[in-house]
C-alpha positions as CSV (number, residue, x, y, z in Angstrom):
1,M,15.7,-205.6,-86.0
2,T,16.8,-204.6,-82.8
3,T,19.2,-205.9,-80.3
4,P,18.6,-206.0,-76.4
5,E,21.1,-202.9,-76.2
6,T,18.8,-200.8,-78.9
7,E,15.6,-201.7,-77.0
8,D,17.0,-200.6,-73.9
9,F,18.0,-197.3,-75.7
10,L,14.7,-196.6,-77.4
11,E,12.9,-197.4,-74.3
12,T,15.1,-194.7,-72.5
13,G,14.6,-192.2,-75.5
14,E,10.9,-192.6,-74.8
15,D,10.6,-192.3,-71.6
16,I,12.6,-188.8,-71.6
17,Q,10.2,-187.7,-74.3
18,D,7.2,-188.8,-72.4
19,E,8.9,-186.8,-69.4
20,G,9.3,-184.0,-71.2
21,A,6.3,-183.5,-72.6
22,G,4.4,-183.4,-69.5
23,A,6.8,-181.0,-67.9
24,G,6.1,-177.6,-67.8
25,A,2.4,-178.1,-68.5
26,G,1.8,-177.7,-64.8
27,G,4.6,-175.4,-64.4
28,E,5.7,-176.8,-61.1
29,D,8.6,-178.8,-62.3
30,Q,10.5,-176.5,-64.4
31,Q,11.3,-172.9,-64.1
32,E,11.5,-170.1,-66.6
33,P,15.1,-169.1,-66.6
34,E,15.5,-165.5,-65.5
35,P,16.4,-163.0,-68.2
36,E,19.9,-161.6,-68.0
37,P,19.9,-158.2,-67.3
38,E,20.6,-155.4,-69.8
39,P,24.2,-154.4,-69.8
40,E,24.7,-150.9,-68.8
41,P,25.2,-148.2,-71.7
42,P,28.7,-147.1,-72.0
43,N,30.0,-143.6,-71.0
44,Y,31.5,-141.7,-73.6
45,Y,33.9,-138.8,-73.2
46,V,36.5,-137.1,-75.5
47,S,39.9,-138.7,-75.3
48,F,42.9,-136.7,-75.8
49,Q,45.0,-139.9,-76.5
50,R,42.7,-141.1,-79.1
51,L,42.9,-137.5,-80.6
52,E,46.6,-137.8,-80.6
53,E,46.3,-141.3,-82.4
54,L,44.3,-139.8,-84.8
55,G,46.7,-137.1,-85.4
56,R,44.7,-134.4,-84.5
57,S,46.0,-131.7,-81.7
58,P,43.3,-131.8,-78.8
59,V,44.3,-128.1,-78.1
60,A,43.3,-127.2,-81.7
61,V,40.1,-129.2,-81.8
62,V,38.8,-128.1,-78.3
63,A,39.8,-124.6,-79.3
64,A,37.9,-124.0,-82.2
65,R,34.5,-124.4,-80.1
66,R,35.6,-121.6,-77.7
67,V,32.7,-119.0,-77.5
68,E,33.3,-115.4,-77.9
69,S,33.1,-114.8,-74.2
70,C,35.9,-117.5,-73.3
71,P,38.9,-115.3,-71.7
72,S,41.3,-117.5,-73.9
73,M,39.9,-115.9,-77.2
74,S,42.7,-112.9,-76.9
75,K,45.2,-115.9,-77.6
76,Q,46.2,-117.5,-80.8
77,V,45.7,-121.3,-80.8
78,H,49.6,-121.9,-80.9
79,E,49.9,-120.0,-77.4
80,L,47.2,-122.3,-75.8
81,T,48.7,-125.5,-74.2
82,D,46.1,-127.4,-72.0
83,P,43.0,-128.7,-73.6
84,R,41.6,-129.4,-70.1
85,A,41.6,-125.9,-69.2
86,L,39.8,-124.9,-72.3
87,I,37.2,-127.3,-71.8
88,T,36.7,-126.0,-68.3
89,E,36.6,-122.4,-70.0
90,I,33.9,-123.7,-72.4
91,A,31.9,-125.0,-69.9
92,R,31.9,-122.0,-67.8
93,H,30.9,-119.8,-70.8
94,Y,29.1,-121.7,-73.5
95,K,25.7,-120.4,-72.0
96,D,26.8,-117.2,-73.4
97,D,26.5,-118.2,-76.8
98,Q,23.1,-119.3,-78.0
99,D,24.7,-120.7,-81.0
100,F,27.1,-123.1,-79.2
101,I,24.9,-125.9,-80.1
102,K,22.3,-125.4,-83.3
103,S,20.0,-128.4,-84.2
104,D,21.6,-128.0,-87.8
105,M,25.0,-129.3,-86.8
106,P,26.0,-132.9,-87.9
107,L,25.1,-135.4,-85.2
108,M,28.6,-136.0,-84.0
109,E,29.2,-132.4,-83.6
110,I,26.3,-131.9,-81.3
111,V,27.6,-134.9,-79.3
112,F,31.1,-133.5,-79.3
113,R,29.7,-130.1,-77.9
114,I,27.5,-131.8,-75.4
115,L,30.7,-133.4,-74.0
116,L,32.5,-130.0,-73.9
117,S,29.4,-128.2,-72.0
118,R,29.7,-131.0,-69.4
119,R,33.3,-130.5,-68.7
120,N,34.1,-133.9,-70.9
121,E,32.5,-135.9,-67.8
122,P,31.8,-139.4,-69.0
123,T,28.3,-139.4,-70.1
124,S,26.0,-142.4,-70.8
125,L,24.8,-143.3,-74.1
126,T,21.1,-143.0,-72.7
127,D,21.6,-139.6,-71.8
128,L,23.5,-138.5,-75.3
129,H,20.9,-140.2,-77.0
130,Y,18.3,-138.4,-74.9
131,E,19.8,-135.0,-75.4
132,L,20.0,-135.6,-79.4
133,T,16.6,-136.9,-79.9
134,E,14.6,-134.8,-77.3
135,R,16.6,-131.5,-76.9
136,W,18.3,-131.0,-80.4
137,A,15.8,-132.6,-82.8
138,T,13.3,-130.2,-84.4
139,P,10.6,-130.8,-86.6
140,V,12.4,-129.3,-89.3
141,R,15.6,-131.5,-88.4
142,P,14.3,-134.8,-86.9
143,I,17.1,-136.9,-85.2
144,N,16.1,-140.3,-85.8
145,V,18.8,-142.5,-84.3
146,T,18.4,-145.5,-81.9
147,E,20.9,-145.7,-79.1
148,E,22.4,-148.8,-80.6
149,G,22.7,-146.5,-84.0
150,L,24.5,-143.8,-81.9
151,Q,26.6,-146.2,-80.3
152,R,27.9,-147.6,-83.6
153,V,28.6,-144.1,-84.7
154,L,30.5,-142.9,-81.6
155,D,32.4,-146.5,-81.8
156,G,33.3,-145.8,-85.3
157,D,34.6,-142.0,-85.1
158,T,37.6,-141.1,-86.4
159,Y,37.4,-137.5,-86.0
160,Y,36.5,-136.2,-82.8
161,G,38.1,-138.5,-80.4
162,F,35.3,-140.5,-78.7
163,A,36.1,-142.9,-76.5
164,R,34.3,-145.2,-74.0
165,E,35.1,-145.0,-70.4
166,G,37.4,-147.5,-69.0
167,E,38.8,-148.7,-72.5
């Protein structure tokens, strides 16, 4: 049993269904929503503040990656004070050491050294992923990681001090 109010509601509901069924068939009445643009991949760098929060000395962490041709190699780590100067030094001299980055290093160590070789300039996730999978992967040691997987690894870091630019 229906009342006049529910009959109006049913008719209105049917009209909407009929209109909805016809809409889009010709494609003239309804436009497809534009897909949202993909967000820019984050940029990563080594944060000295983050290293300190992790209880690690930025100087010691960076100094451990110096190559033999670095002028500061004649100094003890406790004599060094500026991690930025060490990074600049490493970036100038890492090419002298063909073993500065080796494909058998752990993935995060490779990323750390890539950032050092680039003077710790914020580097996009896409560039880091490309370096890992195209330059440092070998048939003997393939590096099969997606950008999303690499992002999770870098965001979960508790050793190297990786941080996103702007955070």
